[in-house]
C-alpha positions as CSV (number, residue, x, y, z in Angstrom):
1,M,-11.1,-15.4,26.8
2,G,-12.3,-11.7,28.5
3,K,-13.3,-8.5,27.2
4,I,-10.9,-6.3,26.1
5,N,-12.4,-2.9,27.8
6,Y,-9.7,-2.9,30.1
7,D,-7.2,-3.3,27.8
8,I,-8.2,-0.2,25.6
9,A,-8.0,1.5,28.8
10,A,-4.8,0.4,29.6
11,L,-3.6,1.5,26.2
12,C,-4.8,4.7,26.4
13,I,-2.7,5.5,30.1
14,I,0.2,3.6,28.2
15,G,0.0,6.3,25.6
16,L,-0.2,9.1,28.3
17,N,2.9,7.4,29.9
18,F,5.1,7.3,26.7
19,F,3.6,11.4,26.2
20,L,5.2,12.1,29.7
21,F,8.6,9.9,29.4
22,F,9.6,11.5,25.7
23,S,7.8,14.8,26.3
24,R,9.8,15.5,29.3
25,S,13.7,15.9,30.1
26,R,15.2,13.2,31.9
27,L,18.6,11.7,33.2
28,Y,20.1,9.2,31.4
29,I,20.5,6.8,34.4
30,V,20.2,2.9,34.3
31,Q,16.6,3.4,36.4
32,T,15.6,5.6,33.3
33,R,16.7,2.9,30.5
34,V,15.0,-0.5,32.8
35,F,11.7,1.8,33.2
36,F,11.4,2.3,29.1
37,L,11.9,-1.3,29.1
38,L,9.4,-1.6,31.6
39,L,7.0,0.9,29.5
40,L,7.6,-1.0,26.2
41,S,6.9,-4.6,27.7
42,N,3.3,-3.4,29.2
43,F,2.3,-1.8,25.8
44,L,3.6,-5.0,24.1
45,A,1.8,-7.1,26.7
46,T,-1.7,-4.8,26.4
47,V,-1.0,-5.2,22.3
48,T,-0.8,-8.9,21.8
49,D,-3.4,-9.6,24.6
50,I,-5.9,-7.6,22.8
51,T,-5.0,-9.5,19.5
52,T,-5.4,-12.9,21.2
53,V,-8.8,-11.9,22.2
54,V,-9.7,-10.1,19.2
55,M,-8.1,-13.5,17.1
56,Y,-10.2,-15.9,19.3
57,W,-13.5,-13.8,18.4
58,N,-12.8,-15.4,15.1
59,E,-11.0,-18.5,15.8
60,P,-11.2,-20.3,12.8
61,D,-10.1,-17.5,10.4
62,Y,-6.8,-18.6,11.6
63,H,-4.4,-21.0,11.5
64,R,-3.7,-22.8,15.0
65,A,0.2,-22.0,15.0
66,V,-0.7,-17.8,14.7
67,H,-3.1,-18.2,17.5
68,Y,0.1,-20.1,19.1
69,V,2.5,-17.6,18.2
70,I,0.4,-14.6,19.5
71,N,-0.3,-16.1,22.6
72,I,3.2,-17.0,23.1
73,A,4.5,-13.5,22.4
74,Y,1.7,-12.1,25.3
75,Y,3.2,-14.4,27.9
76,V,6.4,-13.4,27.6
77,F,6.1,-10.0,27.7
78,Q,3.8,-10.4,30.6
79,N,6.5,-12.2,32.4
80,T,9.3,-9.8,31.6
81,I,7.4,-7.1,33.2
82,P,8.1,-8.6,36.8
83,F,11.7,-9.1,35.8
84,L,12.2,-5.4,35.0
85,F,10.5,-4.4,37.9
86,I,13.2,-6.1,40.2
87,I,15.6,-4.7,38.1
88,F,14.1,-1.4,38.3
89,L,13.9,-1.7,42.4
90,V,18.0,-2.9,42.4
91,A,18.7,0.4,39.9
92,L,16.9,2.9,42.6
93,C,19.3,1.4,45.3
94,E,22.2,2.3,42.8
95,K,23.4,-1.5,43.2
96,L,23.2,-3.2,39.9
97,K,26.6,-3.1,39.5
98,Q,27.4,-4.1,43.2
99,T,24.8,-7.1,42.9
100,R,26.7,-10.4,43.1
101,A,27.2,-12.9,40.1
102,V,25.1,-15.7,41.8
103,S,22.3,-13.3,42.4
104,R,22.2,-11.9,39.1
105,M,22.8,-15.7,37.6
106,L,19.7,-16.8,39.8
107,L,17.8,-13.8,38.6
108,Y,18.2,-14.2,35.1
109,S,18.2,-18.0,35.1
110,S,14.7,-18.1,36.5
111,W,13.4,-15.6,33.6
112,I,15.1,-17.7,31.1
113,F,13.8,-20.7,32.5
114,S,10.2,-19.3,32.6
115,I,10.4,-18.0,28.9
116,L,11.7,-21.3,28.1
117,L,8.9,-23.1,29.3
118,I,6.7,-20.3,27.5
119,F,8.4,-21.5,23.9
120,T,7.5,-24.8,24.3
121,T,4.2,-24.5,25.2
122,P,3.2,-25.7,21.4
123,I,4.8,-28.9,22.3
124,T,4.3,-29.3,25.8
125,G,1.3,-27.6,26.7
126,Y,2.6,-25.6,29.8
127,A,1.5,-22.2,29.7
128,F,-1.6,-23.2,27.8
129,S,-3.3,-25.1,25.1
130,F,-6.2,-25.4,22.8
131,D,-8.5,-28.4,22.7
132,A,-9.7,-30.3,19.8
133,H,-12.8,-27.5,19.4
134,G,-10.0,-24.5,19.6
135,A,-11.4,-23.4,23.0
136,Y,-8.4,-22.0,24.9
137,C,-7.3,-23.7,28.2
138,R,-5.0,-22.9,30.8
139,G,-1.8,-25.1,31.2
140,P,-0.8,-26.7,34.7
141,M,2.2,-24.7,34.6
142,L,0.5,-21.3,34.5
143,P,0.3,-21.0,38.2
144,F,4.2,-21.3,38.3
145,L,4.6,-18.8,35.9
146,Y,2.2,-16.6,38.8
147,A,4.0,-17.6,41.4
148,M,7.6,-16.7,39.7
149,A,6.2,-13.3,39.1
150,F,5.1,-13.1,42.8
151,I,8.3,-14.2,43.8
152,Y,10.0,-11.5,41.7
153,I,8.4,-8.8,43.5
154,V,8.7,-10.0,46.9
155,V,12.1,-10.9,46.4
156,G,12.6,-7.2,44.8
157,L,10.9,-5.4,47.9
158,T,13.2,-7.4,50.3
159,Y,16.1,-6.3,48.5
160,F,14.3,-2.5,48.0
161,Y,13.9,-2.7,51.7
162,R,17.1,-3.6,53.5
163,N,18.7,-0.6,51.0
164,R,15.7,1.7,52.2
165,H,18.0,4.3,54.3
166,Q,19.7,5.3,50.6
167,I,17.0,6.2,49.2
168,P,14.5,9.6,49.6
169,W,11.2,9.2,51.2
170,E,9.2,10.3,47.7
171,T,11.5,7.2,45.9
172,R,10.0,4.6,49.0
173,L,6.4,6.0,48.7
174,A,5.9,5.8,44.9
175,V,7.3,2.0,44.8
176,F,4.5,1.2,47.8
177,F,1.9,3.1,45.8
178,F,3.0,0.8,42.3
179,L,2.5,-2.2,44.3
180,P,-1.5,-2.4,45.2
181,F,-2.4,-1.5,41.8
182,S,-0.1,-4.2,39.7
183,M,-0.5,-7.0,43.0
184,V,-4.1,-7.0,42.9
185,A,-4.1,-6.7,39.2
186,F,-2.1,-9.8,38.9
187,G,-4.5,-11.5,41.6
188,I,-7.8,-10.5,39.7
189,Q,-6.3,-12.0,36.6
190,F,-5.1,-15.1,38.0
191,I,-8.2,-16.3,39.8
192,F,-11.3,-14.3,37.3
193,P,-9.1,-15.2,33.7
194,D,-11.9,-13.4,32.1
195,F,-11.2,-10.3,33.7
196,L,-8.4,-8.9,32.0
197,V,-7.3,-6.2,34.3
198,Q,-3.4,-6.8,34.6
199,N,-2.4,-5.1,32.1
200,L,-4.3,-1.8,33.4
201,G,-2.7,-2.0,36.8
202,I,0.6,-2.0,35.4
203,A,0.0,0.8,33.4
204,V,-1.6,2.6,36.0
205,S,1.2,2.1,38.2
206,G,3.5,3.4,35.5
207,L,2.1,6.8,35.7
208,I,2.4,7.0,39.3
209,I,6.0,6.1,38.9
210,L,6.6,8.6,36.1
211,L,4.6,11.4,38.1
212,T,7.3,10.6,41.1
213,I,10.4,8.5,40.7
214,Q,10.5,9.5,37.0
215,D,9.8,13.3,37.3
216,F,13.0,14.6,37.2
217,G,11.5,18.3,37.6
218,T,14.6,19.0,39.9
219,Y,17.2,18.4,37.7
220,T,15.4,20.7,34.7
221,D,15.1,23.9,34.2
222,H,11.0,25.2,33.4
223,V,11.8,27.7,30.8
224,T,14.1,25.5,28.8
225,K,13.7,22.3,29.4
226,L,17.5,21.9,29.7
227,Y,19.4,20.5,32.5
228,N,20.1,22.9,35.5
229,R,23.0,22.8,37.6
230,N,22.0,19.8,39.7
231,G,21.4,18.0,36.4
232,L,24.4,18.7,34.6
233,F,26.6,17.8,37.5
234,F,24.8,14.3,37.7
235,Q,24.6,13.8,34.2
236,I,28.2,15.0,33.2
237,K,29.4,12.8,36.1
238,I,27.8,9.5,34.3
239,L,28.9,10.7,30.6
240,L,32.5,10.6,32.9
241,Q,32.0,7.1,33.4
242,K,31.7,5.8,29.9
243,H,34.2,8.6,28.2
244,K,37.6,9.2,28.9
245,K,37.1,12.5,26.8
246,V,34.8,15.3,27.3
247,S,34.1,18.5,25.6
248,V,32.1,21.5,27.3
249,F,31.4,24.7,25.7
250,L,30.4,27.3,28.0
251,V,28.2,30.1,26.5
252,S,27.1,33.5,28.2
253,L,25.0,36.1,26.9
254,D,26.4,39.4,26.6
255,T,25.0,42.2,28.7
256,V,22.0,39.9,30.3
257,N,21.2,42.3,33.0
258,F,20.4,44.9,30.2
259,L,18.4,42.9,28.0
260,R,16.2,41.9,30.9
261,L,15.4,45.1,31.6
262,V,14.7,46.4,28.1
263,L,13.2,43.1,27.1
264,G,11.4,42.2,30.1
265,H,10.9,38.7,31.6
266,E,8.6,37.3,28.6
267,V,10.8,38.2,25.8
268,F,14.0,37.2,27.0
269,S,12.5,33.7,28.1
270,S,11.1,33.7,24.9
271,L,15.1,34.8,23.6
272,E,16.8,31.6,26.1
273,R,13.9,29.2,24.7
274,E,15.1,29.8,20.9
275,V,18.9,29.4,22.1
276,A,18.3,26.4,23.8
277,R,16.0,25.5,20.5
278,K,18.4,26.5,18.0
279,L,21.9,25.4,19.9
280,F,21.4,22.2,22.0
281,G,17.8,20.7,20.5
282,F,17.0,17.4,22.0
283,I,19.3,16.0,25.1
284,R,20.7,12.8,24.2
285,A,23.1,10.9,26.5
286,D,26.0,11.9,24.5
287,R,25.3,15.6,24.0
288,F,23.3,17.6,26.4
289,A,23.2,21.3,27.6
290,A,22.1,22.8,30.9
291,Q,21.1,26.1,31.9
292,T,22.7,27.6,35.4
293,G,21.5,30.9,35.1
294,P,20.0,33.9,33.0
295,G,21.8,33.7,29.9
296,K,24.0,31.0,30.9
297,F,24.5,27.7,29.1
298,I,26.8,24.7,28.9
299,L,26.9,22.1,26.1
300,V,28.7,18.8,27.2
301,T,29.2,16.1,24.1
302,A,31.0,13.3,24.3
303,E,34.3,12.6,22.5
304,Q,32.7,10.6,19.5
305,T,30.4,14.2,18.7
306,N,32.4,16.7,16.2
307,V,33.7,19.0,17.8
308,E,34.6,21.7,15.0
309,V,31.0,20.8,13.8
310,E,30.2,22.2,17.4
311,R,32.3,25.4,17.3
312,Q,31.2,26.7,13.7
313,L,27.5,26.0,15.0
314,L,28.3,28.0,17.9
315,L,30.1,30.8,16.4
316,E,27.5,31.1,13.6
317,A,24.5,31.1,15.5
318,F,25.8,35.1,17.1
319,T,26.4,36.4,13.6
320,S,23.0,36.6,12.3
321,P,19.9,38.3,14.3
322,W,17.7,36.4,16.7
323,P,13.8,36.4,15.8
324,V,12.3,36.4,19.1
325,A,8.7,38.2,19.4
326,D,8.0,39.5,16.2
327,R,11.3,41.1,16.4
328,L,15.1,40.6,15.6
329,L,17.6,40.3,18.6
330,S,21.5,41.3,18.0
331,V,22.6,38.9,20.4
332,S,26.9,38.2,21.5
333,A,28.3,35.7,23.6
334,R,31.1,34.9,25.3
335,I,32.3,31.1,24.6
336,C,34.8,29.0,26.2
337,E,36.1,25.9,25.3
338,I,36.6,22.8,27.9
339,H,38.2,19.3,27.5
340,I,37.9,17.1,30.3
341,P,40.3,15.6,31.7
342,D,43.0,17.5,29.0
343,D,42.3,21.2,30.6
344,T,40.9,20.1,33.8
345,T,39.2,16.6,36.1
346,D,37.4,18.8,38.1
347,I,33.8,19.8,37.2
348,Q,33.7,22.7,39.7
349,V,36.1,24.4,37.3
350,V,33.6,24.2,34.9
351,F,31.2,26.4,37.2
352,Q,34.0,28.7,38.1
353,A,35.1,29.5,34.5
354,Q,31.5,30.3,33.8
355,Y,31.4,32.9,37.0
356,E,34.3,34.6,35.4
357,F,32.4,35.6,32.6
358,S,30.0,37.0,34.7
359,R,32.5,38.4,37.4
360,A,34.2,40.3,34.7
361,P,33.0,40.3,31.3
362,A,35.0,43.2,29.8
363,L,38.4,40.9,30.0
364,Y,36.8,38.4,27.5
365,P,36.2,39.3,23.9
366,V,32.5,38.1,22.3
367,N,31.8,35.8,19.6
368,T,34.8,33.6,20.1
369,I,36.2,30.5,21.4
370,I,38.3,31.2,24.7
371,P,40.5,28.6,25.5
372,L,39.9,27.6,29.2
373,N,44.0,28.8,29.9
374,A,43.3,32.4,28.7
375,L,40.4,32.7,31.8
376,S,42.0,34.2,35.0
377,L,40.6,31.7,37.8
378,A,43.3,32.2,40.7
379,N,40.6,33.9,42.7
380,T,36.9,33.2,41.1
381,G,36.6,30.0,43.0
382,R,36.8,32.2,46.0
383,H,34.5,34.7,44.7
384,Q,32.3,32.4,43.5
385,A,32.1,30.8,47.1
386,I,31.5,34.0,48.3
387,A,28.7,34.8,46.1
388,E,26.5,31.8,46.6
389,A,27.0,31.9,50.6
390,I,25.1,35.6,49.9
391,D,22.6,34.1,47.5
392,R,21.7,31.1,50.2
393,T,21.9,34.0,53.2
394,L,19.5,36.0,51.5
395,A,17.2,33.1,49.9
396,A,17.0,31.9,53.6
397,K,15.4,35.2,54.7
């Protein structure tokens, strides 16, 4: 048993990792969920590692069974990390559902075998044991557990390398930055058992992933922290894969250009943040929102959400002034309700409808729910394409 200095440092970094993970907007995709489990396993492995050392300092105060339980928990969490890492790599390649049944069976069965080997340790002593004096001893099968972790990483990297052309360069770089910290830490702790750096290496690796692969800044609006157009397009496609029906509410603030001119950039940004906070709250997998332009918002909810409650919330929000920057602002909005697939199956229609509000706002009333079929979208797509082409040309100059 070694000192816990490195584990304490690992806990600090893991705390930062959790803060970054939960404080930022993220896409609700498989790789995000797997990465959260990876963070959680790292945290639990670190906590149980510290607990085993502290208990070993006061070994006579605890029953032998308690020592076994805590050490088993540590090895289970520690040996789950490589397993989750390979799943994370496959998820990055977007091939998790396409993985053959035989490959999945081999992956899961080898992990289950390792876990069973750990759980039977009190009887077999395969992973570890305690001698008559209570001294901790490594088991004869512990090298096998380390070898399994190494094999997981090699197999995952091989799969990742074979699919590298489908993965952005930044993602590939982040994965290969991940490896030195985790692999070197694994090797050091295997050779020097009292040098408890394994959890620290994984925590640092997780931080690298959070600052690269799991940084979804390109999919979020930096003012309101909602999704931007790219993030909305990405997330709504994921939602439609899980739910047959989705409700979409377009919210376009009235007289946006006037408000921006009169209020100034800072106050108007405060208004947008207040709208995002009051109407949309925290992003969830089945209810999320996006800001696609100044004063333009889109709320997306799954079929389980009470749509009537959403309607009332949106209508009531604009019946009273908004407190922004020590002042009360009377703000109106045009709201359109779209049901997918009843009204349309094309996500682009959502953006066309919002563009229609900007193109001809005088045609539509404020502070009322407007159905999609009430919008004149016959030429909106063409107008939108022209406007976007002009914007791209100006941006290129």
